[in-house]
py3Dmol code that shows the C-alpha trace and the ligand (Angstrom):
import py3Dmol

protein = """\
ATOM      1  CA  MET A   1      31.689   4.404 -12.167  1.00  0.00           C
ATOM      2  CA  ILE A   2      28.949   5.695 -10.122  1.00  0.00           C
ATOM      3  CA  ILE A   3      28.401   5.116  -6.458  1.00  0.00           C
ATOM      4  CA  VAL A   4      25.025   5.685  -4.780  1.00  0.00           C
ATOM      5  CA  PRO A   5      25.743   5.152  -1.058  1.00  0.00           C
ATOM      6  CA  GLU A   6      23.057   3.468   1.449  1.00  0.00           C
ATOM      7  CA  SER A   7      22.515   7.023   2.840  1.00  0.00           C
ATOM      8  CA  ALA A   8      21.333   8.439  -0.527  1.00  0.00           C
ATOM      9  CA  ILE A   9      18.753   5.672  -1.456  1.00  0.00           C
ATOM     10  CA  ALA A  10      15.852   7.091   0.866  1.00  0.00           C
ATOM     11  CA  ASN A  11      15.787  10.295  -1.036  1.00  0.00           C
ATOM     12  CA  LEU A  12      16.226   8.746  -4.606  1.00  0.00           C
ATOM     13  CA  MET A  13      13.970   5.673  -4.787  1.00  0.00           C
ATOM     14  CA  THR A  14      10.310   6.469  -4.696  1.00  0.00           C
ATOM     15  CA  ALA A  15       7.671   3.639  -4.420  1.00  0.00           C
ATOM     16  CA  ASP A  16       6.509   4.458  -7.875  1.00  0.00           C
ATOM     17  CA  ASP A  17       9.908   4.037  -9.397  1.00  0.00           C
ATOM     18  CA  ALA A  18      10.331   0.626  -7.475  1.00  0.00           C
ATOM     19  CA  PHE A  19       6.848  -0.575  -8.719  1.00  0.00           C
ATOM     20  CA  LYS A  20       7.473   0.297 -12.415  1.00  0.00           C
ATOM     21  CA  ALA A  21      11.085  -1.304 -12.266  1.00  0.00           C
ATOM     22  CA  VAL A  22       9.973  -4.574 -10.719  1.00  0.00           C
ATOM     23  CA  GLU A  23       6.763  -4.696 -12.971  1.00  0.00           C
ATOM     24  CA  ALA A  24       8.840  -4.194 -16.130  1.00  0.00           C
ATOM     25  CA  VAL A  25      11.484  -6.632 -15.175  1.00  0.00           C
ATOM     26  CA  PHE A  26       8.745  -9.471 -14.102  1.00  0.00           C
ATOM     27  CA  ALA A  27       7.361  -8.886 -17.644  1.00  0.00           C
ATOM     28  CA  ALA A  28      10.896  -9.062 -19.300  1.00  0.00           C
ATOM     29  CA  MET A  29      11.562 -12.428 -17.288  1.00  0.00           C
ATOM     30  CA  SER A  30       8.171 -13.852 -18.596  1.00  0.00           C
ATOM     31  CA  ARG A  31       9.034 -12.852 -22.176  1.00  0.00           C
ATOM     32  CA  GLY A  32      12.528 -14.700 -21.991  1.00  0.00           C
ATOM     33  CA  ASP A  33      14.234 -11.423 -22.118  1.00  0.00           C
ATOM     34  CA  ALA A  34      15.598 -11.580 -18.769  1.00  0.00           C
ATOM     35  CA  TYR A  35      16.958 -14.477 -16.537  1.00  0.00           C
ATOM     36  CA  ASN A  36      18.342 -15.087 -13.172  1.00  0.00           C
ATOM     37  CA  PHE A  37      21.535 -16.895 -12.652  1.00  0.00           C
ATOM     38  CA  PRO A  38      21.743 -19.667  -9.998  1.00  0.00           C
ATOM     39  CA  VAL A  39      21.951 -18.265  -6.439  1.00  0.00           C
ATOM     40  CA  ILE A  40      25.047 -18.759  -4.360  1.00  0.00           C
ATOM     41  CA  ARG A  41      24.433 -18.915  -0.532  1.00  0.00           C
ATOM     42  CA  GLU A  42      27.130 -20.087   1.748  1.00  0.00           C
ATOM     43  CA  ALA A  43      27.695 -20.166   5.561  1.00  0.00           C
ATOM     44  CA  ILE A  44      31.342 -18.831   5.404  1.00  0.00           C
ATOM     45  CA  GLY A  45      32.247 -20.315   8.855  1.00  0.00           C
ATOM     46  CA  HIS A  46      32.962 -16.761  10.302  1.00  0.00           C
ATOM     47  CA  ALA A  47      30.896 -14.428  12.430  1.00  0.00           C
ATOM     48  CA  ASP A  48      27.968 -16.780  11.978  1.00  0.00           C
ATOM     49  CA  ALA A  49      27.483 -15.171   8.555  1.00  0.00           C
ATOM     50  CA  LEU A  50      25.464 -16.275   5.611  1.00  0.00           C
ATOM     51  CA  TYR A  51      26.875 -14.817   2.418  1.00  0.00           C
ATOM     52  CA  GLY A  52      25.664 -15.082  -1.018  1.00  0.00           C
ATOM     53  CA  PHE A  53      25.042 -13.598  -4.402  1.00  0.00           C
ATOM     54  CA  LYS A  54      21.980 -13.339  -6.605  1.00  0.00           C
ATOM     55  CA  SER A  55      22.704 -12.124  -9.998  1.00  0.00           C
ATOM     56  CA  GLY A  56      21.182 -12.207 -13.543  1.00  0.00           C
ATOM     57  CA  PHE A  57      20.908 -10.177 -17.038  1.00  0.00           C
ATOM     58  CA  ASP A  58      17.962  -8.167 -18.242  1.00  0.00           C
ATOM     59  CA  ARG A  59      18.432  -7.846 -22.128  1.00  0.00           C
ATOM     60  CA  ALA A  60      15.556  -5.536 -22.537  1.00  0.00           C
ATOM     61  CA  GLY A  61      16.680  -3.164 -19.992  1.00  0.00           C
ATOM     62  CA  LEU A  62      20.334  -3.976 -20.473  1.00  0.00           C
ATOM     63  CA  ASN A  63      20.695  -4.556 -16.677  1.00  0.00           C
ATOM     64  CA  LEU A  64      23.457  -7.023 -15.912  1.00  0.00           C
ATOM     65  CA  GLY A  65      25.084  -7.404 -12.393  1.00  0.00           C
ATOM     66  CA  LEU A  66      24.563  -8.941  -8.824  1.00  0.00           C
ATOM     67  CA  LYS A  67      23.575  -8.340  -5.438  1.00  0.00           C
ATOM     68  CA  SER A  68      26.008  -9.505  -2.862  1.00  0.00           C
ATOM     69  CA  GLY A  69      25.471  -9.829   0.753  1.00  0.00           C
ATOM     70  CA  GLY A  70      23.686 -11.941   3.377  1.00  0.00           C
ATOM     71  CA  TYR A  71      23.093 -12.063   7.218  1.00  0.00           C
ATOM     72  CA  TRP A  72      25.434 -11.285   9.985  1.00  0.00           C
ATOM     73  CA  PRO A  73      23.710 -12.102  13.151  1.00  0.00           C
ATOM     74  CA  GLY A  74      26.132 -10.074  15.554  1.00  0.00           C
ATOM     75  CA  ASN A  75      25.751  -6.797  13.642  1.00  0.00           C
ATOM     76  CA  ALA A  76      23.077  -5.313  15.850  1.00  0.00           C
ATOM     77  CA  ASP A  77      25.562  -5.221  18.630  1.00  0.00           C
ATOM     78  CA  LYS A  78      27.844  -3.221  16.450  1.00  0.00           C
ATOM     79  CA  GLY A  79      25.017  -0.761  15.615  1.00  0.00           C
ATOM     80  CA  LEU A  80      24.525  -2.309  12.084  1.00  0.00           C
ATOM     81  CA  THR A  81      21.813  -3.961  10.322  1.00  0.00           C
ATOM     82  CA  ASN A  82      22.011  -7.822  10.387  1.00  0.00           C
ATOM     83  CA  HIS A  83      21.190  -7.884   6.738  1.00  0.00           C
ATOM     84  CA  GLN A  84      23.873  -6.426   4.455  1.00  0.00           C
ATOM     85  CA  SER A  85      23.745  -6.126   0.860  1.00  0.00           C
ATOM     86  CA  THR A  86      25.462  -4.198  -2.177  1.00  0.00           C
ATOM     87  CA  VAL A  87      24.216  -4.001  -5.690  1.00  0.00           C
ATOM     88  CA  PHE A  88      26.970  -4.033  -8.520  1.00  0.00           C
ATOM     89  CA  LEU A  89      25.873  -3.196 -11.895  1.00  0.00           C
ATOM     90  CA  PHE A  90      27.980  -3.659 -15.079  1.00  0.00           C
ATOM     91  CA  ASP A  91      28.085  -2.306 -18.659  1.00  0.00           C
ATOM     92  CA  ALA A  92      26.410  -5.106 -20.747  1.00  0.00           C
ATOM     93  CA  ASP A  93      28.455  -4.205 -23.797  1.00  0.00           C
ATOM     94  CA  THR A  94      31.860  -3.994 -22.132  1.00  0.00           C
ATOM     95  CA  GLY A  95      31.654  -5.887 -18.679  1.00  0.00           C
ATOM     96  CA  LYS A  96      33.206  -2.567 -16.991  1.00  0.00           C
ATOM     97  CA  CYS A  97      31.544  -2.027 -13.532  1.00  0.00           C
ATOM     98  CA  ARG A  98      29.010   0.845 -14.150  1.00  0.00           C
ATOM     99  CA  ALA A  99      27.751   1.389 -10.621  1.00  0.00           C
ATOM    100  CA  VAL A 100      27.902   0.201  -6.906  1.00  0.00           C
ATOM    101  CA  VAL A 101      24.700   0.856  -5.043  1.00  0.00           C
ATOM    102  CA  GLY A 102      23.641   0.221  -1.367  1.00  0.00           C
ATOM    103  CA  GLY A 103      21.266  -2.609  -1.305  1.00  0.00           C
ATOM    104  CA  ASN A 104      19.778  -2.506   2.137  1.00  0.00           C
ATOM    105  CA  LEU A 105      16.855  -0.227   1.777  1.00  0.00           C
ATOM    106  CA  LEU A 106      16.525  -1.127  -1.872  1.00  0.00           C
ATOM    107  CA  THR A 107      15.790  -4.941  -0.663  1.00  0.00           C
ATOM    108  CA  ALA A 108      12.775  -3.657   1.325  1.00  0.00           C
ATOM    109  CA  LEU A 109      11.494  -1.506  -1.426  1.00  0.00           C
ATOM    110  CA  ARG A 110      11.955  -4.103  -4.231  1.00  0.00           C
ATOM    111  CA  THR A 111      10.085  -6.839  -2.106  1.00  0.00           C
ATOM    112  CA  ALA A 112       7.405  -4.551  -1.231  1.00  0.00           C
ATOM    113  CA  ALA A 113       7.073  -3.529  -4.815  1.00  0.00           C
ATOM    114  CA  ALA A 114       6.653  -7.090  -5.742  1.00  0.00           C
ATOM    115  CA  ALA A 115       3.579  -7.397  -3.616  1.00  0.00           C
ATOM    116  CA  ALA A 116       2.156  -4.225  -4.725  1.00  0.00           C
ATOM    117  CA  VAL A 117       2.669  -5.334  -8.666  1.00  0.00           C
ATOM    118  CA  SER A 118       0.835  -8.705  -7.640  1.00  0.00           C
ATOM    119  CA  THR A 119      -2.198  -6.667  -5.996  1.00  0.00           C
ATOM    120  CA  ALA A 120      -2.433  -4.311  -8.762  1.00  0.00           C
ATOM    121  CA  HIS A 121      -2.631  -6.963 -11.427  1.00  0.00           C
ATOM    122  CA  LEU A 122      -4.411  -9.829  -9.339  1.00  0.00           C
ATOM    123  CA  ALA A 123      -6.691  -8.329  -6.524  1.00  0.00           C
ATOM    124  CA  ARG A 124     -10.296  -7.616  -7.073  1.00  0.00           C
ATOM    125  CA  GLU A 125     -10.786  -3.949  -8.156  1.00  0.00           C
ATOM    126  CA  ASP A 126     -13.256  -3.524  -5.234  1.00  0.00           C
ATOM    127  CA  ALA A 127     -10.972  -4.487  -2.543  1.00  0.00           C
ATOM    128  CA  ARG A 128     -11.376  -2.273   0.339  1.00  0.00           C
ATOM    129  CA  VAL A 129      -9.694  -3.974   3.419  1.00  0.00           C
ATOM    130  CA  LEU A 130      -6.027  -4.698   3.712  1.00  0.00           C
ATOM    131  CA  GLY A 131      -4.742  -7.463   5.964  1.00  0.00           C
ATOM    132  CA  ILE A 132      -1.092  -7.833   7.051  1.00  0.00           C
ATOM    133  CA  VAL A 133       0.090 -10.757   8.770  1.00  0.00           C
ATOM    134  CA  GLY A 134       3.559 -10.064  10.371  1.00  0.00           C
ATOM    135  CA  ALA A 135       5.004  -6.724  11.932  1.00  0.00           C
ATOM    136  CA  GLY A 136       8.711  -7.243  11.406  1.00  0.00           C
ATOM    137  CA  HIS A 137      11.125  -4.978   9.650  1.00  0.00           C
ATOM    138  CA  GLN A 138       9.563  -5.578   6.084  1.00  0.00           C
ATOM    139  CA  SER A 139       5.987  -5.171   7.162  1.00  0.00           C
ATOM    140  CA  THR A 140       5.641  -1.427   7.038  1.00  0.00           C
ATOM    141  CA  PHE A 141       7.228  -1.173   3.604  1.00  0.00           C
ATOM    142  CA  GLN A 142       4.542  -3.755   2.536  1.00  0.00           C
ATOM    143  CA  LEU A 143       1.852  -1.707   3.861  1.00  0.00           C
ATOM    144  CA  ARG A 144       2.824   1.385   2.398  1.00  0.00           C
ATOM    145  CA  GLN A 145       3.252   0.151  -1.170  1.00  0.00           C
ATOM    146  CA  VAL A 146       0.215  -2.276  -1.307  1.00  0.00           C
ATOM    147  CA  ALA A 147      -1.931   0.164   0.063  1.00  0.00           C
ATOM    148  CA  ALA A 148      -1.546   2.517  -2.958  1.00  0.00           C
ATOM    149  CA  THR A 149      -2.762  -0.083  -5.344  1.00  0.00           C
ATOM    150  CA  ARG A 150      -6.436   0.046  -4.515  1.00  0.00           C
ATOM    151  CA  ASP A 151      -8.991   2.444  -2.780  1.00  0.00           C
ATOM    152  CA  PHE A 152      -8.354   0.732   0.777  1.00  0.00           C
ATOM    153  CA  GLU A 153     -10.660   1.936   3.398  1.00  0.00           C
ATOM    154  CA  ARG A 154      -9.232   0.085   6.361  1.00  0.00           C
ATOM    155  CA  VAL A 155      -6.296  -2.037   7.608  1.00  0.00           C
ATOM    156  CA  VAL A 156      -6.259  -5.204   9.897  1.00  0.00           C
ATOM    157  CA  ALA A 157      -3.273  -6.930  10.985  1.00  0.00           C
ATOM    158  CA  TRP A 158      -1.947  -9.701  13.041  1.00  0.00           C
ATOM    159  CA  ASN A 159       1.414 -10.576  14.614  1.00  0.00           C
ATOM    160  CA  ARG A 160       2.792 -13.193  16.802  1.00  0.00           C
ATOM    161  CA  SER A 161       3.855 -10.549  19.344  1.00  0.00           C
ATOM    162  CA  PRO A 162       0.946  -8.039  19.066  1.00  0.00           C
ATOM    163  CA  GLU A 163       2.928  -5.082  20.846  1.00  0.00           C
ATOM    164  CA  LYS A 164       4.972  -4.934  17.427  1.00  0.00           C
ATOM    165  CA  LEU A 165       2.002  -4.129  15.533  1.00  0.00           C
ATOM    166  CA  ASP A 166       2.300  -0.525  16.612  1.00  0.00           C
ATOM    167  CA  ARG A 167       4.749   0.194  13.887  1.00  0.00           C
ATOM    168  CA  LEU A 168       1.924  -0.869  11.500  1.00  0.00           C
ATOM    169  CA  ALA A 169      -0.542   1.365  13.199  1.00  0.00           C
ATOM    170  CA  LYS A 170       1.650   4.336  12.792  1.00  0.00           C
ATOM    171  CA  VAL A 171       2.079   4.075   9.173  1.00  0.00           C
ATOM    172  CA  ALA A 172      -1.549   3.152   8.563  1.00  0.00           C
ATOM    173  CA  ALA A 173      -2.221   6.524  10.412  1.00  0.00           C
ATOM    174  CA  GLU A 174       0.190   8.367   8.101  1.00  0.00           C
ATOM    175  CA  LEU A 175      -1.793   6.716   5.167  1.00  0.00           C
ATOM    176  CA  GLY A 176      -5.021   7.970   6.796  1.00  0.00           C
ATOM    177  CA  LEU A 177      -6.593   4.522   7.033  1.00  0.00           C
ATOM    178  CA  PRO A 178      -8.204   3.300  10.192  1.00  0.00           C
ATOM    179  CA  PHE A 179      -6.129   0.283  11.799  1.00  0.00           C
ATOM    180  CA  GLU A 180      -7.280  -2.605  14.142  1.00  0.00           C
ATOM    181  CA  ALA A 181      -5.325  -5.499  15.541  1.00  0.00           C
ATOM    182  CA  VAL A 182      -7.359  -8.612  14.886  1.00  0.00           C
ATOM    183  CA  SER A 183      -7.077 -12.411  15.281  1.00  0.00           C
ATOM    184  CA  LEU A 184      -6.178 -14.256  12.080  1.00  0.00           C
ATOM    185  CA  GLU A 185     -10.001 -15.638  12.107  1.00  0.00           C
ATOM    186  CA  THR A 186     -11.018 -11.906  11.769  1.00  0.00           C
ATOM    187  CA  LEU A 187      -8.357 -10.996   9.446  1.00  0.00           C
ATOM    188  CA  GLY A 188      -9.255 -13.642   6.933  1.00  0.00           C
ATOM    189  CA  ALA A 189     -12.955 -12.928   7.291  1.00  0.00           C
ATOM    190  CA  GLN A 190     -12.601  -9.335   6.614  1.00  0.00           C
ATOM    191  CA  ALA A 191      -9.510  -8.755   4.378  1.00  0.00           C
ATOM    192  CA  ASP A 192      -9.889  -8.675   0.577  1.00  0.00           C
ATOM    193  CA  VAL A 193      -6.053  -8.492   0.223  1.00  0.00           C
ATOM    194  CA  ILE A 194      -3.729 -10.109   2.581  1.00  0.00           C
ATOM    195  CA  VAL A 195       0.030  -9.882   2.567  1.00  0.00           C
ATOM    196  CA  THR A 196       2.045 -12.486   4.757  1.00  0.00           C
ATOM    197  CA  ILE A 197       5.432 -11.199   5.658  1.00  0.00           C
ATOM    198  CA  VAL A 198       6.675 -13.580   8.478  1.00  0.00           C
ATOM    199  CA  SER A 199       9.778 -15.640   8.992  1.00  0.00           C
ATOM    200  CA  ALA A 200       8.348 -19.075  10.204  1.00  0.00           C
ATOM    201  CA  GLN A 201       8.542 -22.842   9.472  1.00  0.00           C
ATOM    202  CA  ALA A 202       4.850 -23.766  10.051  1.00  0.00           C
ATOM    203  CA  PRO A 203       1.916 -22.323   8.369  1.00  0.00           C
ATOM    204  CA  THR A 204       0.361 -19.236  10.204  1.00  0.00           C
ATOM    205  CA  LEU A 205      -2.440 -18.494   7.959  1.00  0.00           C
ATOM    206  CA  LEU A 206      -4.747 -21.484   7.546  1.00  0.00           C
ATOM    207  CA  ASP A 207      -7.103 -22.518   4.828  1.00  0.00           C
ATOM    208  CA  ALA A 208     -10.155 -22.007   7.112  1.00  0.00           C
ATOM    209  CA  HIS A 209      -9.225 -18.348   7.571  1.00  0.00           C
ATOM    210  CA  VAL A 210      -9.421 -17.428   3.808  1.00  0.00           C
ATOM    211  CA  ARG A 211     -12.460 -16.627   2.085  1.00  0.00           C
ATOM    212  CA  PRO A 212     -13.313 -16.778  -1.796  1.00  0.00           C
ATOM    213  CA  GLY A 213     -12.171 -13.592  -3.803  1.00  0.00           C
ATOM    214  CA  THR A 214      -9.021 -12.906  -1.625  1.00  0.00           C
ATOM    215  CA  HIS A 215      -5.734 -12.002  -3.125  1.00  0.00           C
ATOM    216  CA  ILE A 216      -2.746 -13.209  -1.013  1.00  0.00           C
ATOM    217  CA  ALA A 217       0.728 -12.106  -1.463  1.00  0.00           C
ATOM    218  CA  CYS A 218       3.197 -14.457   0.437  1.00  0.00           C
ATOM    219  CA  MET A 219       6.343 -12.462   0.564  1.00  0.00           C
ATOM    220  CA  GLY A 220       8.282 -14.202   3.642  1.00  0.00           C
ATOM    221  CA  THR A 221       8.948 -17.532   2.386  1.00  0.00           C
ATOM    222  CA  ASP A 222      12.393 -17.402   0.429  1.00  0.00           C
ATOM    223  CA  THR A 223      14.150 -20.603   1.693  1.00  0.00           C
ATOM    224  CA  LYS A 224      13.591 -24.336   1.947  1.00  0.00           C
ATOM    225  CA  GLY A 225      11.656 -25.017   4.906  1.00  0.00           C
ATOM    226  CA  LYS A 226      10.068 -21.676   5.558  1.00  0.00           C
ATOM    227  CA  GLN A 227       6.158 -21.585   5.389  1.00  0.00           C
ATOM    228  CA  GLU A 228       3.504 -18.796   5.959  1.00  0.00           C
ATOM    229  CA  VAL A 229       0.275 -20.179   4.773  1.00  0.00           C
ATOM    230  CA  GLU A 230      -1.448 -23.689   4.670  1.00  0.00           C
ATOM    231  CA  ALA A 231      -0.635 -25.606   1.610  1.00  0.00           C
ATOM    232  CA  ALA A 232      -4.397 -26.212   0.916  1.00  0.00           C
ATOM    233  CA  ILE A 233      -4.996 -22.733   0.147  1.00  0.00           C
ATOM    234  CA  LEU A 234      -2.641 -22.963  -2.797  1.00  0.00           C
ATOM    235  CA  ALA A 235      -4.682 -26.039  -3.943  1.00  0.00           C
ATOM    236  CA  ARG A 236      -7.832 -23.998  -4.174  1.00  0.00           C
ATOM    237  CA  ALA A 237      -6.111 -20.810  -5.562  1.00  0.00           C
ATOM    238  CA  THR A 238      -4.769 -19.664  -8.694  1.00  0.00           C
ATOM    239  CA  VAL A 239      -0.882 -19.375  -7.930  1.00  0.00           C
ATOM    240  CA  PHE A 240       1.334 -16.880  -9.458  1.00  0.00           C
ATOM    241  CA  THR A 241       4.945 -16.253  -8.831  1.00  0.00           C
ATOM    242  CA  ASP A 242       8.153 -14.164  -9.651  1.00  0.00           C
ATOM    243  CA  GLU A 243      10.024 -17.335 -10.930  1.00  0.00           C
ATOM    244  CA  VAL A 244       8.480 -20.707 -11.150  1.00  0.00           C
ATOM    245  CA  ALA A 245      11.865 -22.559 -10.454  1.00  0.00           C
ATOM    246  CA  GLN A 246      12.346 -20.549  -7.121  1.00  0.00           C
ATOM    247  CA  SER A 247       8.566 -20.730  -6.222  1.00  0.00           C
ATOM    248  CA  VAL A 248       8.552 -24.659  -6.269  1.00  0.00           C
ATOM    249  CA  THR A 249      11.841 -25.070  -4.453  1.00  0.00           C
ATOM    250  CA  ILE A 250      12.361 -22.176  -1.885  1.00  0.00           C
ATOM    251  CA  GLY A 251       8.861 -20.547  -2.129  1.00  0.00           C
ATOM    252  CA  GLU A 252       5.627 -21.032  -0.461  1.00  0.00           C
ATOM    253  CA  ALA A 253       4.572 -23.473  -3.319  1.00  0.00           C
ATOM    254  CA  GLN A 254       7.429 -25.862  -2.268  1.00  0.00           C
ATOM    255  CA  HIS A 255       4.953 -27.383   0.416  1.00  0.00           C
ATOM    256  CA  ALA A 256       1.934 -27.700  -1.924  1.00  0.00           C
ATOM    257  CA  VAL A 257       3.976 -29.151  -4.750  1.00  0.00           C
ATOM    258  CA  GLY A 258       5.749 -31.461  -2.059  1.00  0.00           C
ATOM    259  CA  GLN A 259       2.558 -32.747  -0.858  1.00  0.00           C
ATOM    260  CA  GLY A 260       1.266 -33.373  -4.445  1.00  0.00           C
ATOM    261  CA  LEU A 261      -1.603 -30.794  -3.856  1.00  0.00           C
ATOM    262  CA  ILE A 262      -0.598 -28.925  -7.024  1.00  0.00           C
ATOM    263  CA  ALA A 263       2.000 -29.452  -9.753  1.00  0.00           C
ATOM    264  CA  LYS A 264       4.897 -27.156 -10.998  1.00  0.00           C
ATOM    265  CA  GLY A 265       2.722 -26.597 -14.080  1.00  0.00           C
ATOM    266  CA  ASP A 266       0.055 -25.038 -11.850  1.00  0.00           C
ATOM    267  CA  VAL A 267       2.427 -22.224 -10.875  1.00  0.00           C
ATOM    268  CA  ASN A 268       2.014 -19.024 -13.259  1.00  0.00           C
ATOM    269  CA  GLU A 269       4.286 -16.314 -13.859  1.00  0.00           C
ATOM    270  CA  LEU A 270       2.933 -12.794 -12.846  1.00  0.00           C
ATOM    271  CA  GLY A 271       4.850 -11.582 -15.796  1.00  0.00           C
ATOM    272  CA  ALA A 272       2.490 -13.386 -17.998  1.00  0.00           C
ATOM    273  CA  VAL A 273      -0.480 -11.469 -16.492  1.00  0.00           C
ATOM    274  CA  ILE A 274       1.683  -8.147 -16.994  1.00  0.00           C
ATOM    275  CA  ASN A 275       2.277  -9.114 -20.525  1.00  0.00           C
ATOM    276  CA  GLY A 276      -1.395 -10.057 -21.260  1.00  0.00           C
ATOM    277  CA  THR A 277      -0.477 -13.656 -22.051  1.00  0.00           C
ATOM    278  CA  HIS A 278      -2.329 -14.983 -18.938  1.00  0.00           C
ATOM    279  CA  PRO A 279      -5.730 -13.539 -18.104  1.00  0.00           C
ATOM    280  CA  GLY A 280      -4.948 -13.262 -14.212  1.00  0.00           C
ATOM    281  CA  ARG A 281      -7.988 -13.293 -12.042  1.00  0.00           C
ATOM    282  CA  ARG A 282     -10.918 -14.940 -13.769  1.00  0.00           C
ATOM    283  CA  SER A 283     -13.901 -14.250 -11.275  1.00  0.00           C
ATOM    284  CA  GLY A 284     -14.593 -12.261  -8.091  1.00  0.00           C
ATOM    285  CA  ASP A 285     -14.916 -15.530  -6.230  1.00  0.00           C
ATOM    286  CA  GLU A 286     -11.369 -16.747  -7.153  1.00  0.00           C
ATOM    287  CA  ILE A 287      -8.649 -16.817  -4.702  1.00  0.00           C
ATOM    288  CA  THR A 288      -5.319 -15.587  -5.991  1.00  0.00           C
ATOM    289  CA  VAL A 289      -1.831 -16.335  -4.549  1.00  0.00           C
ATOM    290  CA  PHE A 290       1.291 -14.548  -5.364  1.00  0.00           C
ATOM    291  CA  ASP A 291       4.405 -16.547  -4.159  1.00  0.00           C
ATOM    292  CA  GLY A 292       7.017 -13.711  -3.985  1.00  0.00           C
ATOM    293  CA  THR A 293      10.404 -15.592  -3.691  1.00  0.00           C
ATOM    294  CA  GLY A 294      12.609 -12.612  -4.407  1.00  0.00           C
ATOM    295  CA  VAL A 295      14.969 -12.500  -7.627  1.00  0.00           C
ATOM    296  CA  GLY A 296      18.306 -10.873  -8.250  1.00  0.00           C
ATOM    297  CA  LEU A 297      16.825  -9.279 -11.390  1.00  0.00           C
ATOM    298  CA  GLN A 298      14.394  -7.262  -9.017  1.00  0.00           C
ATOM    299  CA  ASP A 299      17.614  -5.901  -7.175  1.00  0.00           C
ATOM    300  CA  LEU A 300      19.316  -4.944 -10.587  1.00  0.00           C
ATOM    301  CA  ALA A 301      16.075  -3.357 -11.644  1.00  0.00           C
ATOM    302  CA  VAL A 302      15.540  -0.925  -8.778  1.00  0.00           C
ATOM    303  CA  ALA A 303      19.323  -0.313  -8.427  1.00  0.00           C
ATOM    304  CA  ALA A 304      19.302   0.676 -12.354  1.00  0.00           C
ATOM    305  CA  SER A 305      16.439   3.056 -11.652  1.00  0.00           C
ATOM    306  CA  VAL A 306      18.162   4.708  -8.563  1.00  0.00           C
ATOM    307  CA  VAL A 307      21.216   5.189 -10.622  1.00  0.00           C
ATOM    308  CA  GLU A 308      19.298   6.943 -13.597  1.00  0.00           C
ATOM    309  CA  ARG A 309      17.601   9.130 -10.985  1.00  0.00           C
ATOM    310  CA  ALA A 310      20.799   9.875  -9.174  1.00  0.00           C
ATOM    311  CA  ILE A 311      22.227  11.073 -12.752  1.00  0.00           C
ATOM    312  CA  ALA A 312      19.187  13.028 -13.601  1.00  0.00           C
ATOM    313  CA  GLU A 313      19.189  15.019 -10.208  1.00  0.00           C
ATOM    314  CA  GLY A 314      23.036  15.610 -10.440  1.00  0.00           C
ATOM    315  CA  VAL A 315      23.752  13.765  -7.195  1.00  0.00           C
ATOM    316  CA  ALA A 316      25.432  10.785  -8.699  1.00  0.00           C
ATOM    317  CA  VAL A 317      29.113  10.198  -7.288  1.00  0.00           C
ATOM    318  CA  GLU A 318      31.416   9.420 -10.155  1.00  0.00           C
ATOM    319  CA  VAL A 319      34.736   7.736  -9.803  1.00  0.00           C
ATOM    320  CA  ASP A 320      37.436   6.762 -12.133  1.00  0.00           C
ATOM    321  CA  PHE A 321      37.844   3.003 -11.955  1.00  0.00           C
TER     322      PHE A 321
END
"""
ligand_1 = """\
44
LIG
P 11.895 -9.704 10.893
O 12.720 -10.547 11.559
O 12.105 -8.560 11.125
O 10.205 -10.200 11.340
C 10.001 -11.492 11.442
C 8.545 -11.640 11.590
O 8.052 -12.955 11.517
C 7.879 -11.002 12.869
O 6.607 -10.451 12.430
C 7.599 -12.168 13.650
O 6.725 -12.046 14.692
C 7.243 -13.186 12.685
N 7.540 -14.626 13.209
C 8.527 -15.080 13.740
N 8.496 -16.565 13.825
C 7.225 -16.660 13.628
C 6.415 -17.820 13.803
N 6.954 -19.123 14.243
N 5.214 -17.756 13.507
C 4.456 -16.688 13.194
N 5.163 -15.596 12.995
C 6.553 -15.498 13.192
O 11.819 -10.113 9.298
P 11.535 -9.310 8.146
O 12.887 -8.525 7.679
O 10.408 -8.552 8.282
O 11.374 -10.134 6.999
C 10.228 -11.134 7.092
C 10.383 -12.425 6.136
O 10.619 -11.977 4.826
C 11.706 -13.181 6.501
O 11.490 -14.603 6.066
C 12.711 -12.724 5.361
O 13.588 -13.756 4.993
C 11.693 -12.658 4.203
N 12.230 -11.813 3.024
C 11.642 -12.191 1.792
C 12.050 -11.366 0.847
C 11.497 -11.843 -0.644
O 12.029 -11.289 -1.782
N 10.486 -12.497 -0.785
C 12.931 -10.245 0.849
C 13.218 -9.915 2.111
C 12.895 -10.581 3.256
"""
view = py3Dmol.view(width=600, height=400)
view.addModel(protein, "pdb")
view.setStyle({"model": 0}, {"cartoon": {"style": "trace"}})
view.addModel(ligand_1, "xyz")
view.setStyle({"model": 1}, {"stick": {}})
view.zoomTo()
view.show()
């Protein structure tokens, strides 16, 4: 069995590998070659923790396994990250445990990769201004990976607490992109691509903020009750997602569907665009929304990619198990 510890991930997983792994698994899901198993999420009644599993099987990539972990709110006091996760991969032919991989950084990288895959396939080719709504832990990963998908010339960003925008300004400077903290009105008026990555229960980005032709990647809503953008945006957009069942129950589309503004059948798989069975963006004026809910197969895909790289680079730790 191979072990790839959390500390080794930063040197092994590249943004390009994450992009390719996530793109391939979205395509496999849409072809029916890969499917996610029902998600388990429980308040365990200890340490205020929320614990769960996301799991699935990709017959095309032969990735079988699960991501186990959750949220321990007291961890920060112990010098640990509140979100903790570990990916377990199993041999699809024998069921033997093949690898244990640290899942914390991988979660951020696979989430940002999903937004990047959506932008690569759905944004206008002439997109030049990238807007980021949110400046939490995930936001810098989003900026780095989405910035690589088009010839962006500028970054505009908004956060509820503007002082946190510094972390995005630093990454924009590293990427050589001018950065400006703006109002939501200005962000919507200037950005060609908008990534929303906040944890909120009410819409932040409103319909009136968004102009025709924008691509919006909604990445923060992964639970019932959370919301980032006004449901009316989805009503005038073409909506794509990683997994339709999750999108309409725990994703951003839960609100538009719940309010009767769109139907489940209006939500399209991004994998279908990757496979060429959905045309994707049809015109320069169309608004496209990607509802990135986060699926277990994404975790397995990036973990398998890291294991391959660890073996190739001779740094895989192998134990008898
Ligand atoms: P974080 O706690 O580090 O940051 C939270 C962000 O939300 C900050 O920008 C904060 O200002 C903003 N915010 C909080 N309350 C708000 C409100 N009421 N109105 C507007 N903004 C508000 O979180 P993070 O790690 O950056 O994650 C952001 C979101 O992404 C979370 O909801 C998380 O669950 C979700 N997430 C989704 C996936 C996925 O696959 N889709 C993966 C990981 C995390």
